C-alpha positions in Angstrom: 101.0 158.5 65.2 99.3 160.3 62.8 95.7 160.8 63.4 92.9 160.1 61.2 91.6 163.1 59.1 88.3 165.1 59.8 85.3 165.1 57.0 85.4 168.8 58.1 87.4 171.8 58.6 90.3 172.8 56.0 91.4 169.2 55.2 88.2 167.7 54.9 86.9 167.8 51.4 90.8 166.3 50.1 90.4 163.4 52.6 86.8 162.9 51.8 87.5 162.8 48.0 90.1 159.6 48.3 87.5 158.1 50.6 84.4 158.6 48.3 86.9 156.8 45.4 87.4 154.1 47.5 83.5 153.7 49.0 82.0 154.1 45.0 84.3 151.5 43.7 83.2 149.0 46.7 79.6 149.8 45.9 80.4 148.7 42.2 82.3 145.6 43.4 79.4 144.6 45.7 76.8 144.9 43.6 78.6 142.9 40.7 79.3 140.3 43.0 75.3 140.4 44.4 74.2 140.1 40.7 70.6 140.7 41.5 67.9 142.3 43.5 68.9 140.5 46.5 71.7 138.3 48.3 71.1 134.9 47.7 70.9 131.8 49.8 68.4 133.6 52.5 69.5 134.7 56.1 72.1 132.1 57.4 73.7 132.0 54.3 73.7 136.1 53.9 74.8 136.3 57.6 78.0 134.1 57.5 78.7 135.5 54.4 79.4 138.8 56.3 80.8 137.5 59.3 83.4 136.3 57.1 84.0 139.2 54.9 84.3 142.1 57.8 85.8 139.6 60.8 86.6 141.1 63.8 84.7 144.5 64.1 86.6 146.0 67.1 90.4 144.4 66.6 93.3 145.1 68.8 94.7 147.6 66.1 93.0 148.8 63.2 93.4 147.9 59.7 93.6 151.8 58.2 90.7 153.5 57.2 90.7 152.6 53.3 91.3 149.0 53.8 87.8 148.7 56.5 85.8 151.0 54.2 86.6 148.5 51.2 86.0 145.4 53.1 82.8 146.7 54.9 81.2 148.8 52.1 81.9 145.7 49.7 80.2 143.4 52.1 77.3 145.6 53.0 77.0 146.2 49.3 76.9 142.2 48.4 74.4 141.3 51.1 72.2 144.6 50.4 68.7 144.3 48.7 69.0 147.0 46.1 66.1 149.1 45.7 66.9 150.6 42.5 66.4 146.8 40.6 63.3 146.5 39.0 62.8 143.1 40.4 63.2 144.7 44.0 59.4 145.7 44.7 58.2 144.6 48.0 58.1 147.7 50.1 57.3 151.1 50.0 61.7 151.7 49.7 62.5 153.9 47.2 65.7 153.9 45.1 67.5 157.6 46.3 68.3 159.9 44.1 72.1 160.7 43.2 71.8 164.4 44.0 69.7 163.5 47.4 72.1 161.1 48.1 75.4 163.5 47.2 73.9 165.9 49.6 73.5 163.6 52.5 76.9 163.5 52.5 77.5 167.1 52.9 75.3 166.5 55.7 77.4 164.1 57.4 80.6 165.8 56.9 79.4 169.6 58.2 77.4 167.1 61.1 75.1 170.3 62.3 72.8 168.9 65.2 69.3 170.9 65.2 69.0 171.1 68.9 70.8 174.5 69.3 71.1 177.5 67.0 74.8 177.5 67.6 74.8 174.1 66.5 73.4 174.9 63.4 72.6 178.4 62.3 72.2 177.8 58.4 71.0 174.4 59.5 68.1 175.4 60.9 67.0 178.6 58.8 67.0 175.8 55.9 64.5 173.7 58.0 62.4 176.2 58.5 61.9 177.2 54.7 61.7 173.7 53.3 59.5 172.6 56.4 57.2 176.4 55.5 57.0 174.8 51.7 55.9 171.7 52.8 53.0 172.9 54.4 52.1 174.9 52.1 52.0 172.1 49.5 49.4 170.6 52.0 47.6 173.9 53.1 48.3 177.0 51.1 48.8 179.9 53.2 48.7 178.7 56.5 50.5 175.9 58.3 53.4 174.4 59.8 55.6 171.4 59.8 58.3 169.7 61.6 60.8 167.1 60.4 60.5 163.6 61.9 62.2 160.2 61.2 59.0 158.9 59.1 55.2 158.1 59.2 56.0 156.2 62.4 57.0 159.4 64.4 54.9 161.6 62.3 51.8 159.4 63.5 52.7 159.5 67.1 53.6 163.2 67.0 50.3 163.8 65.9 48.2 161.8 68.3 50.8 163.5 71.2 49.3 166.9 70.3 45.7 165.9 70.0 45.9 164.3 73.6 47.5 167.7 74.7 45.1 170.0 73.1 41.7 167.8 74.0 42.6 165.6 76.5 42.4 161.4 76.1 41.2 161.3 72.5 40.0 157.9 71.6 41.5 156.9 67.8 39.1 155.8 65.4 40.6 154.5 62.3 40.1 151.8 59.3 41.5 148.4 58.9 44.0 149.5 56.7 45.4 152.1 58.8 49.4 151.9 59.5 50.5 149.9 62.7 51.8 152.8 64.0 48.5 154.2 64.9 47.3 151.8 67.3 50.6 151.4 68.8 50.6 155.1 69.5 47.5 155.1 71.2 49.3 152.4 73.6 52.4 154.4 73.7 50.2 157.6 75.1 48.5 155.4 77.2 45.1 156.4 75.1 42.3 154.2 75.0 41.4 151.3 73.0 41.3 152.6 69.3 38.0 152.2 67.7 38.8 150.4 64.2 36.2 150.6 61.5 35.8 147.9 58.2 34.8 149.3 55.4 33.9 148.4 51.5 36.5 147.9 49.5 38.9 148.6 52.4 38.7 152.2 53.2 36.8 154.1 55.5 33.2 154.4 55.1 31.7 157.3 55.8 28.3 156.3 57.0 29.8 153.7 59.3 32.2 156.6 60.8 29.1 159.0 61.3 27.3 156.2 63.2 30.7 155.5 65.4 31.2 159.0 66.2 27.6 159.7 67.1 27.8 156.8 69.8 31.6 158.3 70.8 29.9 161.6 71.4 30.6 163.1 74.8 34.3 162.4 74.7 37.2 163.7 72.5 38.1 161.9 69.1 40.8 161.9 66.7 39.5 160.4 63.2 42.8 159.3 61.2 42.5 158.3 57.4 45.0 157.0 55.4 46.0 158.2 52.0 48.3 155.3 50.8 47.1 151.9 53.0 50.7 150.0 53.0 48.9 147.0 51.6 47.2 148.2 48.6 47.8 152.2 48.4 44.2 152.8 48.6 43.2 156.3 49.4 40.2 156.8 52.3 37.2 159.1 50.9 38.4 162.1 52.2 36.5 164.9 51.6 33.5 162.7 53.1 35.5 161.7 56.5 36.3 165.8 56.6 32.8 166.2 56.9 31.6 163.8 59.5 34.9 165.1 61.1 33.5 168.6 61.1 30.1 167.5 61.6 31.2 165.7 64.9 33.7 168.5 66.3 36.5 165.2 65.9 40.2 166.1 65.0 40.9 164.9 61.8 44.6 163.3 60.9 45.1 162.2 57.6 48.8 159.7 57.5 49.7 160.3 53.6 53.1 158.7 54.4 52.4 156.9 50.8 50.3 158.9 49.1 51.8 162.3 50.2 53.9 162.6 47.1 50.5 162.6 45.0 50.7 167.1 46.0 53.8 167.1 44.0 51.3 166.2 40.7 49.1 168.2 38.5 47.3 164.6 37.2 47.3 162.9 40.9 46.8 165.8 43.2 43.0 165.3 42.6 43.4 162.1 44.9 44.2 164.4 47.6 41.3 166.6 47.6 39.9 167.5 51.7 43.7 167.0 52.8 44.3 170.4 53.5 40.6 170.1 56.0 43.0 168.0 57.7 44.4 169.4 61.5 47.4 167.0 61.0 49.4 165.2 57.9 51.7 162.9 57.8 54.2 163.1 54.8 57.1 161.0 53.9 59.7 162.0 51.1 61.3 158.7 51.7 58.8 157.1 49.7 57.3 159.0 46.7 60.3 161.7 47.3 63.2 159.4 46.7 65.0 160.6 49.3 67.7 158.6 51.6 66.0 157.5 54.8 65.1 159.3 56.9 62.8 162.3 55.2 59.7 162.3 57.3 57.5 165.2 58.0 54.2 166.1 60.3 52.1 169.3 58.8 49.5 171.2 61.0 46.9 173.4 59.7 47.7 175.3 63.2 51.0 176.3 64.2 49.9 177.0 67.4 49.0 173.5 67.9 53.0 172.4 68.0 53.3 175.5 70.9 52.7 172.1 73.3 56.3 171.0 72.3 57.5 173.9 74.0 60.6 172.5 76.2 63.3 174.3 78.1 67.3 173.3 78.7 69.4 176.0 79.8 72.6 175.2 78.2 70.5 174.8 74.9 67.6 177.4 74.7 68.4 180.1 77.8 65.7 182.3 78.4 68.3 185.2 78.3 69.3 183.7 74.8 65.8 183.6 73.1 64.9 186.9 73.9 68.6 188.2 72.3 67.1 186.5 69.6 69.0 183.4 69.2 66.0 180.9 67.5 64.7 178.2 70.2 64.9 174.9 68.3 63.7 172.6 71.1 60.0 173.2 70.1 60.7 172.0 66.8 61.3 168.0 67.7 60.9 165.7 70.6 64.3 164.8 70.2 67.1 166.6 71.3 70.3 166.1 69.1 69.1 166.1 65.1 70.7 165.4 62.1 70.1 168.0 59.5 68.1 165.6 57.2 66.3 169.0 55.9 69.8 168.9 53.5 69.0 166.2 50.8 65.4 167.7 50.3 66.0 171.1 50.4 68.5 170.1 47.2 66.0 167.7 45.8 63.4 170.2 45.9 65.4 173.5 44.3 66.8 170.4 41.7 63.8 169.1 40.2 60.7 171.3 41.2 57.2 170.6 42.1 57.3 170.0 38.1 60.4 167.5 38.3 59.2 165.7 41.2 55.7 165.5 39.7 57.3 164.5 36.7 58.7 161.2 38.5 55.2 160.5 40.3 53.5 160.2 37.1 55.8 157.8 36.2 55.7 155.4 38.7 52.0 155.6 38.9 51.8 155.0 35.3 54.6 152.0 35.4 51.8 150.1 38.1 48.9 150.8 35.6 51.1 149.5 32.9 51.5 146.0 35.5 48.1 145.7 36.1 47.5 145.7 32.1 49.7 143.1 32.1 48.6 140.8 34.7 44.8 141.4 33.7 46.0 140.0 30.0 47.8 137.5 31.4 45.7 133.8 31.6 47.8 132.7 34.4 47.7 135.5 36.8 45.2 137.4 38.8 44.9 141.1 39.1 43.3 141.8 42.7 42.1 145.6 41.5 43.3 148.6 39.6 46.2 150.5 41.1 45.1 153.6 42.9 48.8 154.7 43.3 51.8 152.2 42.4 50.9 149.1 44.3 49.8 146.1 42.5 48.4 142.9 44.0 48.4 140.1 42.1 48.3 136.2 42.4 48.5 133.1 40.2 45.2 132.3 39.0 44.3 129.1 41.5 47.3 129.0 43.5 46.4 128.9 47.2 47.3 130.9 49.8 50.5 128.8 51.2 51.8 128.5 47.1 51.5 132.3 47.4 53.6 132.4 50.2 56.0 129.7 49.3 56.5 131.9 45.6 57.8 134.8 47.6 60.1 132.9 50.0 61.8 131.0 46.9 62.3 134.3 45.0 64.0 135.3 48.3 66.4 132.5 49.5 67.5 132.5 45.5 67.8 136.2 45.8 65.6 136.5 42.1 63.0 138.6 43.5 61.8 140.5 46.4 57.7 140.8 46.2 55.7 141.6 48.8 52.8 140.1 50.4 49.4 141.4 51.6 45.9 140.0 52.3 43.0 141.1 50.8 39.3 139.7 49.9 40.8 136.8 52.6 43.5 135.7 50.1 47.0 136.2 50.0 48.6 138.0 47.3 52.0 139.3 46.1 52.6 143.0 46.3 54.2 145.0 43.9 55.7 148.8 44.9 56.9 150.2 41.8 58.8 153.1 43.2 61.9 153.2 40.5 60.8 155.3 38.1 63.3 154.3 35.3 61.6 150.8 35.5 61.5 149.6 31.9 58.6 147.3 30.3 61.2 144.5 30.2 61.7 145.2 34.1 57.5 144.7 34.6 57.3 141.6 32.2 60.4 140.2 34.2 58.5 140.8 37.5 55.5 138.9 36.1 58.0 135.8 34.8 59.3 135.6 38.4 55.5 134.9 40.1 55.0 132.3 37.8 58.4 130.7 38.1 58.4 129.1 41.5 54.8 127.2 40.3 56.3 125.5 36.8 
């Protein structure tokens, strides 16, 4: 029996080259067969087609690598939502850059495990270089950062650090905060969070002051949001920072969406005050165009991370650490960790701050263009000018039931992927524009989709 080839080692590149061609061909055929932003037919039809195409997933005897790759990749592609399609604009789900995706192939082939230095000698140092650079983007010369799987893990870590430093903190956040924040409070056994409603869906500093005054006597963590999931709103960060400082409250900013604005000279001022937060969540698989996952948690005081220190003799024995082998266990709550940092390192090096900033500027400009088209359209209603790259709109006079039906009809037919959001006690269609390659025709087509099911 011949052994299947490995991805690394002397023969790895040759084997991967042949398999990569198979994958690329299957991707192309699958995309052509799908023919749009989403597979048509709804959940049952998509599941049935996938089952029929893949067949038995664990046969007694394998079909061979080429056949398996070709079959399964094409089936998955036919049934995928394509974030690169301009009519796929529902979520904070970006089309990844080709250079980042290519780098991710190398990460999978090399397969470093970032739980001990002897499994990831260069990857551990590359992670340090990149996280230090991102921390400087947030805090300037000070600060540190950790790699996470995304905003949920970053927010959970932020609450954990607060609890370990201050005791059982009470979380205070606005109505637009991400669901992972109250969920993290529950997971960590913290008191029930205090949720503040504010004008326009953002935190009200005056209401925050009143709340913190009432909570004095116990530790508090205030979580502001820079880029809400529903509308891309940004809390008034400088004013919130002032209130937190006056009351001695710990300050966290969930900038999973809006953090990418740091790369843009034009939009970075929207994040003024971010440097005053004790911790900041960033996600570069949103406004960073990375394959999932590319999350980070930045902290102003690197000493905050010492509470994550953990000892496992087979990974970071004390004498090994004293002899100079880096200790990686304190960089994450996870043990085995993929080298997700490689794709981000390549992207930062390839595009630089100006290149990433230009992409940010483009998607924000697309959102403003789309908002202008909606505002000028007699049959559509715009909720508000976009803050980042999210636009809420609805057919004029439509009921919430009709708005929900429009979205589901488009999904079932595979013609478009629009999100949904509640604001001002009404249901809105949501377009989250993260594709810098979108053209005016694609924006106009989004609006045609929104009208179609009603006509």
